[in-house]
TIPA-152443 format. One record per residue (C-alpha): residue in one letter; z, x negated, y negated. Coordinates in steps of 0.25 Angstrom, whole numbers, plus 2048, in hexadecimal, padded with zeros to 3 digits. Layout:
N
aZXY
...
***
This chain:
416
mAF950D47F
rAF74FE478
lB044FA471
mB034F1465
hB124EF462
rB1B4E446A
hB284ED469
iB284F946D
pB35502469
fB3E508473
aB4C50F470
rB5350647B
lB494FC47F
hB4A4F0475
nB424E647A
fB344ED47E
rB284E647A
dB194E547D
lB134D7480
gB074DA47C
gB004D2472
yB024C4473
pAF84BA473
aAF44B5481
aAE94AD489
dADC4AB484
gADE4B3477
qAE24BF47D
vAF04C847B
vAF94CE484
rAF44DE484
wAFE4E747B
gB054F3485
rB034EC492
lB104E3495
yB1E4E748E
rB2B4E048F
sB384E748E
dB474E748E
sB4D4F149A
lB454FE49D
gB505024A3
kB55508494
lB48511492
aB4B520491
gB4652B488
sB3E52847D
dB3D51A481
wB3851D48E
dB2D526488
rB2951C480
fB2951248C
lB2151B494
aB1751C488
lB1350C489
gB0C511498
vB1450549E
gB105054AC
tB194F94B3
vB274F54AF
iB2D4E74B4
dB3C4E74B4
lB424D94B5
rB514DC4B6
yB594DB4C1
pB5A4E74CB
wB694E74C7
eB654E84B8
iB5C4F54BB
dB674FA4C3
aB714F94B7
kB684FC4AD
gB5A5044B1
rB4D5024B2
vB415074AD
pB3F5174AF
eB3751A4BA
hB2951F4B7
pB1C5234BF
tB1551B4B6
lB1D50E4B7
tB1E5034C2
yB2D4FC4C1
hB2F4EF4C7
nB3A4E84C8
lB394D84C8
sB464D14C4
iB404C44C1
eB514BE4BD
hB574B94C9
rB644B34C4
pB6B4BE4BB
yB744B94AF
dB7D4C14A4
qB764BE497
pB804C648E
sB8C4BD494
lB874AE493
dB8E4A5489
pB8A4A547B
aB8749647D
vB7D498485
eB6F49547E
tB654A0480
gB57499480
pB5B48E48B
fB6449A494
lB594A3494
aB4E49A496
eB564954A3
rB584A34A7
fB474A44A6
mB454994AD
eB4F49F4B9
vB464AC4B9
aB394A24B9
qB4049D4C5
dB454A94CD
gB3C4B44C8
vB2F4AE4CD
kB2D4BB4D7
eB2F4C54CB
lB284BD4C1
rB1C4BC4C9
qB1D4CC4CC
aB1D4D14BE
lB124C74BB
dB0A4D04C6
vB0E4DD4C0
iB0D4DB4B2
aAFD4D64B5
aAFB4E24BF
pAEE4E94B9
dAF54F84BD
aB044F34B7
gB004FA4AA
pB094F749E
vB154EE4A3
vB234ED49E
fB2D4E24A3
hB3C4E24A1
cB494DC4A3
aB574E149C
sB554DD48E
gB454D948E
kB494CB48A
dB4A4BF496
rB444C44A3
tB3A4CD49A
gB384C1491
qB354B749D
lB2A4C04A3
aB254C3498
aB224B4494
lB1C4B24A2
vB134BD49F
lB104B9491
aB0D4A9496
lB044AE4A1
lAFC4B7496
gAFA4A948E
vB044AE482
pB074A247C
eB1649D47C
eB1C49F46F
vB174AD470
iB1E4AF47D
vB2A4AA476
eB294B446A
dB284C0474
fB354BB479
tB3B4BA46E
lB374C946A
tB444CE473
eB4D4C9467
lB484D545F
aB4F4DE46A
tB5C4D346B
eB644DE462
rB614EA469
lB644E3477
lB704DE472
aB744EB46C
dB734F247B
wB7A4E7481
rB864E9477
aB854F847B
eB864F7489
hB934EC488
gB9C4F447E
gB954EC472
aB984DF476
sB8E4D4475
pB894CB47D
rB904BF480
wB844B647F
pB7C4B6472
gB6E4B447A
yB6E4C1480
gB634CA47B
rB5D4BD473
aB4D4B9475
pB4D4AC46D
aB414A446E
dB47498476
vB4949F482
mB3B4A3484
rB3749447F
lB4148C487
fB3D495493
lB2D492492
gB31485490
aB3948349D
mB2C48A4A4
aB2448149E
rB2B4744A3
tB2F47C4B1
yB224804B5
gB1747B4AA
sB154894A5
vB184984A6
qB0A49A4AB
aB0C48D4B4
yB1A4954B9
aB124A14BC
aB0849A4C5
dB124914CC
qB1E49A4CD
lB184A74CD
gB0B4A54D2
vB034AC4C6
dAF44A74CA
aAE94A84BF
dAE54B54C3
qAF34BB4C3
vAF34B54B4
aAE54BB4B1
aAEA4C94B7
lAF54C94AE
rAED4C44A1
rAE44D04A5
aAEF4DA4A5
lAF54D6498
lAEC4CF48E
eAE24D4485
pAD54CE47F
aAD74C4474
lAD44C7466
tAC64C8462
fAC04C6453
rAB44CD44D
rAAF4CE440
aAB24DC439
aAA84E6438
eAA64F242E
aAAD4FC439
dABA4F2438
vABD4F742A
pAC750242C
aACD4F8437
lACE4ED42C
vAD54F7422
gADE4FB42D
lAE34EE430
rAE54EA422
dAEC4F541F
aAF64F442B
aAF74E6428
aAFD4EA419
rB064F341F
wB0B4E9428
qB0E4E141C
iB144EA415
aB1E4EF41F
rB244E041E
gB244DF410
iB184D640D
dB0F4DC401
qB034D5403
wAF84E0409
qAF94F0406
pAF24FB40E
gAE64FF409
eAE34F73FF
lAD64F0407
gACF4FB40D
eAC04FC413
dAB84F7409
hAC14E9408
fABC4E5415
rAAF4E9415
aAAD4E0409
rAB54D5412
lAAA4D841D
aAA04D7413
dAA34CA40D
gAAD4C3417
eAAF4C5425
vABB4CF42B
wABF4CC439
iAC64D5443
aACF4D144F
tAD04DB45B
lAD64D9468
gACB4D5471
pABC4DA46D
dABE4E946E
gACC4E946C
pAD54EF45E
vAD54E8452
aAE14DC451
gADE4D7443
aAD44D343A
wAD14CA42D
eAC84C7422
lAC14B8420
wABB4B4414
wAB24A840F
qAB74A8401
dAC54AC3FB
pAC54AA3EC
aAD04B43E9
aADA4A93F0
wAD249E3F1
gAC949D3E5
dABB4993E7
aABD4903F3
pAAF4893FB
gAAC48E407
aAB5486410
aABD492414
gABE4A041A
yACA4A9416
vAD24B241F
hAD74BF418
rADE4CB41E
lAE34C642A
mAE74D4430
tAED4D743F
dAEF4E5445
rAFE4E3448
aAFC4EE453
tAF24E7459
aAF14D9458
pAF74D1460
pB024C545B
gAF84BA455
tAEE4C3451
gAEE4BD443
lAEC4AE447
rAE34B1451
mADB4B8446
lADD4AD43B
aAD84A2446
aACC4AB448
aAC94AC439
eACC49D439
rAC049B443
rAB64A443C
vAB949A42F
aAB648E437
eAAB49443C
sAA549742E
gAA648742C
rAB2489423
dABF480425
lAC9488420
cACE495421
rAD649A416
lAE04A4412
dAEB4AB40A
cAF84B340B
lB014B9401
aB094AD3FB
tB154B73FC
nB124B740C
pB194AA411
vB194B141F
lB094B441F
rB084A541A
aB0F49E424
yB084A6430
yAFB49F42A
qB01492429
aB06493436
aAF8496439
gAF3488433
yAF048E425
eAF548341A
vAF948940D
vAF1484402
gAF448A3F5
eAF74973EF
qAEE4A03E5
pAF94A83DC
aAEF4B43D8
kAE64BA3E4
sAE54C93E1
gAE34D13EE
aADE4E03F3
rAEA4E73E9
kAE64DF3DD
aAF24D73DC
vAF34C83DA
yAFC4C03E3
aAFE4B13E8
vAF84AE3F6
tAFA4A13FD
lAEE49A401
lAED495410
eAE148D418
kAE0488424
rAD447C428
lACC480433
tAC947643E
aABB475444
***
């Protein structure tokens, strides 16, 4: 079963998510449906249990203390599951009862460093279990799926070559579960609230401070794994074999790709409409449009590996008089940058844009140009973050619906 959604909904689990799709070493991505992180699986029952079994999980790593498991229960036994209790934390503390003045980021980063020192044996065992070729999909969890789980996730992702900012972002996704985690705590404590306001929170500074402390103390997370855990190059390679999949592959689209291109465009239109963006409409560009673009320009497809599923596509034009006028042939024009949001890993849009820029440069042109609706500041900011500069506005461009609208013009000068 191939999962394409990071957050997997359960009635009683609040923080169960897939670690797939993150960009990793050598342009590869973390494989979907292979590694999950969660809050306590001791809560699984009923339809939640059926949903969990449907994921095909083969291995569970429980990072809690044995006394936590005795009090709250463990994942139900099942013939398809192998269970490991690897308690990586050795200095228990009571988060809900902490003084409200305790700063969340520095305090938790210090606790993470204690785990890095104390939990060497268990952390190494967890890495071995995750990398094992016969482990099947693996879930690791603690109580709320935040701190101990977040620390192991950071270690694994760092060894896979996932960028630090992505590791931080993954940690902060627990914030989406905070209210439900707090509601559970209040229900267990007669409606009272935790004394410490940091309980259940996962602000970015926790992970940033921890990763910074690891760099100062050990040189890097990778150096820590090598020097303290004894993880060598072969073991890192085994982890990457188990968890990574091929990089995005780019190729020119052909006639056989036309139906997929129409589907991509319609799906992107539906996604925009669902978010109140009035730009594209399903059905307004059919197969004839893409056949015409194949004939008078270039259409490119991005796939997960040479034979993998389509992750996105874009059109590359060599002139664009509707938006830019009769400009001389010094630029390439990117249109319809589209991703399959069920398949494409994070960052696919930027990687496709970079591929388009390379193609423009290869053609001997030194400018890559594009436009976006003047009323879409989020998209404009996205392109500006990718190095594009706003150079003007076309107030009367006509599009697929024959409507006239204003677009912001952006360009990027390409270096040789």
